[in-house]
MIRO-146669 format. One line per 2 residues: their letters; for each residue x, y, z of C-alpha. Coordinates in steps of 0.2 Angstrom, whole numbers. Example, Ala and Ser with C-alpha at 12.3 -4.5 7.8 and 13.67 -1.06 7.14 Angstrom:
REM MIRO-146669
as> 62:-22:39; 68:-5:36
//
This chain:
REM MIRO-146669
mt> -93:144:181; -110:148:174
hn> -115:141:157; -127:151:146
sd> -141:139:141; -143:148:125
sp> -125:144:120; -121:131:106
sa> -119:114:113; -105:102:107
ea> -119:92:99; -120:106:86
vr> -103:103:80; -102:94:64
pr> -88:88:53; -86:92:34
sa> -100:82:25; -87:72:16
ig> -81:64:32; -98:57:35
rl> -97:48:18; -80:40:22
pv> -78:21:20; -71:13:36
yr> -53:7:35; -53:-11:42
ag> -36:-17:47; -32:-35:47
ka> -38:-43:63; -28:-54:75
ps> -30:-73:74; -40:-82:87
av> -33:-93:100; -36:-112:96
eg> -30:-125:108; -16:-135:101
lt> -12:-123:87; 0:-109:85
sy> -10:-94:79; -4:-84:64
kl> -9:-67:57; -11:-67:38
ss> -23:-53:37; -11:-39:36
ne> 3:-38:23; 17:-38:36
np> 34:-46:35; 33:-61:46
lp> 52:-59:48; 59:-46:60
pi> 71:-32:54; 89:-37:50
pa> 101:-38:65; 109:-22:61
vq> 93:-13:61; 88:-21:78
kv> 104:-14:85; 100:4:79
ia> 83:3:87; 89:-4:103
ee> 102:10:105; 91:24:101
aa> 88:35:117; 86:53:112
yn> 67:52:113; 67:70:121
ry> 73:77:105; 64:81:89
pd> 69:72:73; 78:81:59
pa> 64:89:49; 75:88:33
tv> 78:69:36; 95:71:28
ql> 102:54:34; 87:45:26
rt> 86:55:10; 105:53:8
ai> 104:34:10; 90:32:-2
ae> 99:43:-15; 115:34:-14
tf> 106:17:-15; 96:21:-30
gi> 108:34:-39; 96:48:-38
dp> 96:66:-32; 92:67:-13
ld> 81:82:-16; 69:71:-26
vv> 66:61:-10; 51:67:2
pg> 49:55:17; 33:52:25
qg> 24:41:38; 24:25:27
sl> 20:26:9; 2:31:14
ga> 9:46:23; 19:50:7
ln> 3:48:-3; -7:59:8
qv> 6:73:6; 5:71:-13
ls> -14:72:-13; -14:87:-1
tf> -2:96:-14; -12:92:-30
ag> -30:87:-27; -44:95:-17
qe> -56:109:-20; -53:127:-24
qg> -64:140:-17; -80:141:-28
qe> -75:127:-39; -80:109:-41
pd> -69:96:-32; -55:89:-41
ev> -55:71:-47; -43:57:-42
if> -44:41:-53; -39:24:-46
aw> -42:5:-49; -54:-4:-39
rs> -52:-15:-30; -35:-8:-25
fe> -27:-1:-9; -42:1:4
ay> -35:18:9; -36:26:-8
pi> -54:32:-7; -52:38:11
sv> -36:48:7; -44:56:-8
tv> -60:61:1; -51:68:16
ag> -40:79:4; -56:86:-3
at> -56:78:-20; -69:66:-28
pv> -64:47:-29; -66:40:-46
pi> -64:21:-44; -62:11:-60
an> -66:-8:-60; -51:-20:-62
kp> -51:-33:-76; -57:-50:-72
dg> -39:-55:-69; -37:-42:-55
sh> -26:-30:-66; -29:-12:-69
df> -40:-8:-84; -29:5:-92
da> -41:9:-106; -56:12:-94
ma> -44:23:-83; -38:33:-98
ea> -56:36:-104; -61:42:-86
vt> -50:57:-87; -59:74:-87
dr> -54:92:-86; -56:89:-67
tr> -44:75:-66; -29:80:-56
vi> -21:64:-50; -21:46:-55
ll> -16:32:-44; -7:16:-51
ct> -4:2:-38; 9:-11:-44
pn> 8:-24:-39; -10:-21:-35
np> -15:-24:-17; -25:-34:-14
tg> -26:-44:-31; -8:-46:-35
pg> -4:-42:-53; 10:-31:-58
mt> 13:-19:-72; 25:-19:-86
hd> 35:-4:-91; 28:-4:-108
ev> 10:-4:-103; 13:11:-91
ea> 22:21:-104; 8:18:-116
fl> -4:24:-103; 6:39:-99
ar> 5:44:-117; -14:45:-116
vp> -14:56:-100; -13:75:-100
kd> 4:81:-94; -4:92:-81
vv> -11:76:-72; 0:69:-59
vv> 2:50:-60; 7:41:-44
ld> 15:24:-45; 13:15:-29
ea> 27:3:-27; 25:-3:-9
yi> 29:-21:-14; 42:-17:-27
ef> 55:-29:-19; 44:-44:-21
vr> 41:-41:-40; 48:-55:-52
le> 39:-49:-67; 48:-49:-84
ga> 49:-31:-90; 42:-24:-74
vd> 39:-5:-73; 54:4:-67
gi> 48:18:-56; 64:27:-55
rl> 67:28:-73; 49:33:-76
yh> 49:48:-64; 65:54:-72
eh> 58:53:-89; 40:60:-85
pn> 39:76:-75; 21:72:-69
vv> 26:55:-62; 27:52:-43
vl> 34:36:-36; 29:29:-18
rt> 39:17:-9; 40:10:9
fs> 50:2:22; 35:-7:29
ka> 35:-23:19; 52:-29:13
hg> 62:-21:27; 50:-26:41
la> 48:-9:48; 29:-8:47
gl> 28:-2:65; 40:12:63
rv> 30:20:49; 42:26:36
gy> 41:28:17; 44:41:4
sl> 39:48:-13; 51:51:-27
qg> 48:66:-39; 58:77:-51
pa> 61:96:-50; 44:100:-57
lr> 35:93:-42; 47:90:-28
dy> 46:107:-20; 28:108:-20
vr> 26:91:-12; 40:96:1
sa> 30:111:6; 15:100:10
av> 25:87:20; 21:85:38
tf> 35:92:49; 43:79:60
sv> 33:65:52; 47:53:52
tr> 54:49:69; 73:48:74
ma> 71:30:76; 62:27:60
ea> 75:37:50; 90:28:58
aa> 82:11:56; 78:14:38
aa> 95:21:33; 103:6:42
sl> 92:-6:32; 98:1:16
eh> 116:0:21; 113:-19:23
lg> 102:-21:8; 109:-38:3
ev> 103:-46:19; 86:-38:16
ee> 85:-45:-2; 90:-62:5
rv> 75:-62:16; 63:-56:3
er> 69:-70:-9; 64:-82:5
lv> 47:-75:6; 45:-75:-13
qe> 49:-93:-13; 36:-96:0
rn> 24:-86:-11; 28:-97:-26
rv> 25:-113:-15; 8:-107:-10
va> 3:-102:-28; 9:-119:-34
gl> 0:-128:-20; -16:-119:-24
ke> -15:-123:-42; -11:-141:-38
ig> -28:-143:-30; -37:-134:-44
ww> -39:-116:-36; -36:-101:-48
vp> -27:-86:-41; -22:-70:-51
et> -4:-69:-55; 4:-61:-39
hg> 19:-51:-37; 16:-45:-19
nf> 18:-54:-3; 0:-60:-3
vw> -12:-71:-14; -30:-66:-19
ld> -45:-78:-18; -59:-72:-29
fs> -75:-75:-19; -85:-62:-29
eg> -99:-75:-34; -107:-75:-17
ee> -110:-60:-5; -105:-70:11
da> -92:-82:3; -77:-71:8
qe> -82:-70:26; -86:-89:27
fa> -69:-93:21; -62:-81:34
da> -72:-89:47; -66:-106:42
ad> -48:-100:43; -51:-92:60
kv> -56:-110:67; -39:-116:62
al> -30:-101:71; -27:-91:55
sv> -33:-74:52; -35:-68:33
ra> -42:-52:26; -60:-54:19
fm> -67:-41:7; -86:-44:8
ge> -93:-49:-9; -76:-48:-17
gv> -63:-60:-11; -50:-64:2
rv> -32:-58:3; -20:-70:12
si> -2:-63:16; 13:-75:15
ge> 18:-79:32; 28:-91:42
ee> 31:-108:33; 19:-117:45
an> 6:-104:43; 7:-106:24
tr> 6:-125:25; -9:-124:36
fl> -18:-112:24; -15:-124:10
el> -22:-138:20; -38:-128:23
cr> -40:-124:5; -38:-143:1
ty> -53:-148:11; -63:-132:10
pk> -80:-136:0; -82:-119:-9
rp> -70:-114:-23; -66:-96:-27
rn> -70:-90:-45; -60:-101:-57
s> -54:-89:-71
//
């Protein structure tokens, strides 16, 4: 075959300009091997416990890999609806809560031909994928700094709304800092937001919340047609590797979101496993409570040695190392030397997931002897 030397080369191909501006998503790295120590990964918000036995059985018995999954995910939507007493039509599954979020953003935020890009407001720091997903959708990210305690600054977020705002993302509890939201404060915020702006309540860690008066996402989306709720089976249910989550929205939004949903995004195995986990929700909740108790032990241990951490309602704690550009990485390096991997955010802080009991104890021992303290208020 003869190639024309004047034909365009592959080097001439360029992505959308927005792709070149994307921040890099950095997943939690694996721990280093240290002789004499068991290595533990505390750098990703994973459940250290495997799925419950009934779910493991369903996974082991799945064999129809040659068949496409049900594009309507009837089994999963029915299980979710029966568990929470909602209309199954309100449920739109996706590949984890991130996949569900991407479907929502694709539906409501982007750039219409000949117009300025839409804007999406979110707290920062918050979930690392938010600015990436917003940019890929074609919209403009509008990050709003957290309060000093790591919580959302609702006043600043409300004041940031413009006529280009299409979506607002609320993360409760906020990943990676930890604070949750009360129902009253979210209601007050919604009263300040135009009704044609979609407000997404990301409840990826809802099962770990022990906050009095915590926001009730299901009640919220029933009472506010512009509210979407995100949930996942990755955390509490221990199914992070199967990638299954969902969004909840009422009749005003659900058909639009469903039209933008990725067909076959939830595999047969993921659907069956998630449905089985809901059928044995009591066992899941028992495991979650064990992790919550470990979280409480870690927080109490940090306070005992004089370390301040924001109030946390996720399966993680946040160490604020924002006073020095290299402080977060230095702590992560110290953890790596004792076979623990943690998640460093340069110039900001370190997120440490709640893991196995031995891992949590070793983390506390490291903190007890570590010479640099995080920000103390």
